[in-house]
C-alpha positions as CSV (number, residue, x, y, z in Angstrom):
1,M,-8.5,8.8,8.1
2,T,-9.1,6.5,5.2
3,T,-6.1,5.6,3.1
4,A,-5.7,6.3,-0.6
5,R,-6.9,3.8,-3.1
6,T,-6.4,0.2,-2.2
7,P,-7.0,-1.7,-5.4
8,V,-6.2,-5.4,-5.8
9,P,-3.4,-5.8,-8.4
10,E,-4.7,-7.0,-11.8
11,A,-2.4,-10.0,-11.5
12,A,-4.1,-11.2,-8.3
13,R,-7.7,-11.0,-9.6
14,G,-7.8,-14.7,-10.3
15,L,-7.3,-15.6,-6.6
16,S,-10.1,-16.5,-4.2
17,L,-12.1,-13.8,-2.5
18,R,-10.3,-14.6,0.8
19,E,-6.9,-14.1,-0.7
20,R,-8.0,-10.9,-2.5
21,K,-9.2,-9.5,0.8
22,K,-5.8,-10.3,2.4
23,I,-4.0,-8.6,-0.4
24,K,-6.3,-5.6,-0.1
25,T,-5.6,-5.3,3.6
26,R,-1.8,-5.5,2.9
27,I,-2.1,-2.8,0.3
28,A,-4.1,-0.6,2.7
29,I,-1.4,-0.9,5.3
30,R,1.3,-0.2,2.8
31,N,-0.5,2.8,1.4
32,A,-0.9,4.2,4.9
33,T,2.8,3.7,5.5
34,Y,3.9,5.4,2.4
35,A,1.6,8.4,3.1
36,L,2.9,8.8,6.6
37,V,6.5,8.5,5.4
38,R,6.0,11.2,2.8
39,E,4.5,13.4,5.5
40,Q,6.9,12.9,8.4
41,G,9.8,10.6,7.4
42,Y,10.4,6.9,7.9
43,E,11.9,7.0,11.4
44,A,9.1,9.2,12.8
45,T,6.4,6.8,11.5
46,T,5.2,4.3,14.0
47,V,3.2,1.1,13.6
48,E,0.4,2.6,15.8
49,Q,0.2,5.5,13.4
50,I,0.1,3.2,10.4
51,A,-2.7,1.1,12.0
52,E,-4.8,4.2,12.7
53,R,-4.3,5.5,9.1
54,A,-5.1,2.1,7.6
55,E,-8.1,1.6,10.0
56,V,-6.8,-1.7,11.4
57,S,-5.4,-2.7,14.7
58,P,-1.6,-2.7,15.4
59,S,-1.9,-6.5,15.8
60,T,-3.3,-6.8,12.3
61,V,-0.3,-4.8,11.0
62,F,2.1,-7.2,12.7
63,R,0.1,-10.2,11.5
64,Y,0.7,-9.2,7.9
65,F,4.1,-7.6,8.4
66,P,6.4,-8.8,11.2
67,T,8.4,-5.6,11.1
68,K,7.9,-2.0,9.8
69,E,10.6,-2.7,7.3
70,D,8.6,-5.6,5.8
71,I,5.8,-3.2,4.9
72,V,8.2,-1.4,2.6
73,L,9.9,-4.5,1.2
74,T,7.0,-7.0,0.7
75,D,4.7,-6.9,-2.3
76,E,2.2,-9.2,-4.0
77,Y,4.2,-10.1,-7.0
78,D,6.5,-13.0,-6.1
79,P,3.9,-15.8,-6.4
80,V,2.6,-14.2,-9.6
81,L,6.1,-14.0,-11.1
82,L,6.8,-17.6,-10.3
83,A,3.5,-18.6,-12.0
84,E,4.5,-16.5,-15.0
85,L,7.9,-18.2,-15.2
86,G,6.2,-21.6,-15.1
87,K,4.1,-20.6,-18.2
88,R,7.1,-19.7,-20.4
89,P,8.1,-22.2,-23.2
90,A,10.2,-25.1,-21.9
91,D,12.8,-24.6,-24.6
92,E,13.2,-20.9,-24.0
93,P,16.6,-19.9,-22.5
94,W,16.2,-19.4,-18.7
95,T,17.6,-15.8,-18.8
96,E,15.2,-14.8,-21.6
97,S,12.2,-16.2,-19.6
98,L,13.4,-14.2,-16.5
99,R,14.0,-11.1,-18.6
100,Y,10.5,-11.3,-20.0
101,V,8.8,-11.8,-16.7
102,M,10.8,-9.2,-14.8
103,R,10.2,-6.6,-17.5
104,R,6.5,-7.2,-17.2
105,A,6.8,-6.9,-13.4
106,I,8.6,-3.6,-13.7
107,S,6.1,-2.2,-16.1
108,A,3.2,-3.3,-13.9
109,G,4.7,-1.7,-10.8
110,L,5.4,1.6,-12.6
111,E,2.0,1.7,-14.2
112,E,0.2,1.0,-11.0
113,D,2.1,3.5,-8.8
114,A,5.4,4.8,-10.0
115,E,5.7,7.2,-7.1
116,A,5.5,4.3,-4.6
117,V,8.1,2.3,-6.5
118,R,10.5,5.3,-6.3
119,L,9.7,5.8,-2.6
120,R,10.5,2.1,-1.8
121,S,13.7,2.3,-3.8
122,R,14.7,5.5,-2.0
123,L,14.0,4.0,1.4
124,L,16.1,0.9,0.5
125,A,19.0,3.1,-0.4
126,E,18.7,5.6,2.5
127,V,17.4,3.7,5.5
128,P,19.9,1.2,7.0
129,A,17.2,-0.8,8.8
130,V,15.3,-1.3,5.5
131,R,18.5,-2.4,3.7
132,S,19.4,-4.8,6.5
133,R,16.0,-6.4,6.5
134,M,16.2,-6.7,2.7
135,L,19.4,-8.7,3.1
136,E,17.7,-11.0,5.5
137,S,14.7,-11.5,3.3
138,M,16.7,-12.2,0.1
139,S,17.1,-15.9,1.0
140,V,13.3,-16.4,0.9
141,T,13.1,-15.0,-2.6
142,G,16.2,-16.9,-3.6
143,R,14.6,-20.2,-2.4
144,M,11.5,-19.5,-4.5
145,L,13.5,-18.8,-7.5
146,A,15.6,-21.9,-6.9
147,A,12.4,-23.9,-7.2
148,A,11.7,-22.4,-10.6
149,V,15.3,-22.9,-11.7
150,A,15.2,-26.6,-10.6
151,E,11.9,-27.2,-12.4
152,R,13.3,-25.8,-15.7
153,T,16.9,-27.2,-15.5
154,G,16.5,-30.4,-13.6
155,L,19.0,-29.3,-11.0
156,E,18.4,-29.9,-7.3
157,R,16.6,-26.9,-5.8
158,D,18.8,-27.1,-2.7
159,G,22.0,-27.9,-4.7
160,L,24.9,-25.5,-4.7
161,E,24.6,-24.5,-8.3
162,A,20.9,-23.5,-8.1
163,R,21.6,-21.6,-4.8
164,V,24.6,-19.7,-6.1
165,Y,22.8,-18.8,-9.3
166,T,19.6,-17.6,-7.7
167,M,21.2,-15.7,-4.9
168,S,23.5,-14.0,-7.4
169,L,20.4,-13.1,-9.3
170,V,18.5,-11.8,-6.2
171,G,21.5,-9.7,-5.2
172,G,21.8,-8.3,-8.7
173,L,18.2,-7.3,-8.8
174,T,18.7,-5.5,-5.4
175,E,21.6,-3.6,-6.8
176,I,19.5,-2.4,-9.7
177,T,17.1,-0.8,-7.2
178,L,19.9,0.8,-5.2
179,Y,21.7,2.1,-8.3
180,W,18.5,3.5,-9.7
181,A,17.7,5.4,-6.4
182,E,21.3,6.5,-5.8
183,N,21.4,8.1,-9.3
184,G,18.2,10.1,-8.9
185,F,16.0,7.6,-10.9
186,R,17.3,9.1,-14.1
187,D,18.0,5.7,-15.7
188,D,15.3,3.6,-17.4
189,L,14.6,0.7,-15.1
190,H,14.1,-1.7,-17.9
191,E,17.5,-0.9,-19.3
192,L,19.1,-1.4,-15.9
193,L,17.5,-4.8,-15.7
194,D,18.8,-5.8,-19.2
195,R,22.3,-4.6,-18.1
196,A,22.2,-6.6,-14.9
197,L,21.0,-9.8,-16.6
198,N,23.6,-9.4,-19.3
199,V,26.3,-9.4,-16.6
200,I,24.8,-12.4,-14.9
201,E,24.5,-14.3,-18.2
202,H,27.8,-13.3,-19.8
203,G,30.0,-12.0,-17.1
204,L,31.6,-8.5,-16.8
205,P,32.1,-6.6,-20.1
206,V,35.7,-6.0,-21.1
207,K,36.5,-2.3,-21.5
208,N,38.6,-1.6,-24.6
209,T,41.7,0.4,-23.9
């Protein structure tokens, strides 16, 4: 059975044909996974079923995604976000650059497939294996962000300050997703991002008594 649409994200259209084909394959695998999860649940969905639905071999699935959890967690936007951060004005405050880029990323994801964004968030909140794998993969995203921080600030990308800041940021962004899902997706995701970045930038708000 052929999967649902597998468009290449608009942000990736400037890549080479080979890279676009890779992205299209990853999206096909991910769409197949989401469809099966909706039909029968996460635990009941196997890599063999995913491969059959996506019309690829199981080895191809594992070539693109080392684990089933990675299918849920991996997207095409990290390199694009880093490129966007690099384009922001050099004198713009770092948090404002990040706020601008992350708001664009949220909007792009929701516009492309809001249902898939909610499904991913729900799985992160409800499936221990997905949440555990997310914690393992956070260091990779943190290192990528540390490179962007180092370029902007002049700090060492492997220095303590850059590592503490970026891992705090990655952890905070993960908590946005969990909070959103745990509260029935009723909050505006952009507003949650702003609240999280305000805490990272200014510290905890003081509640007046």
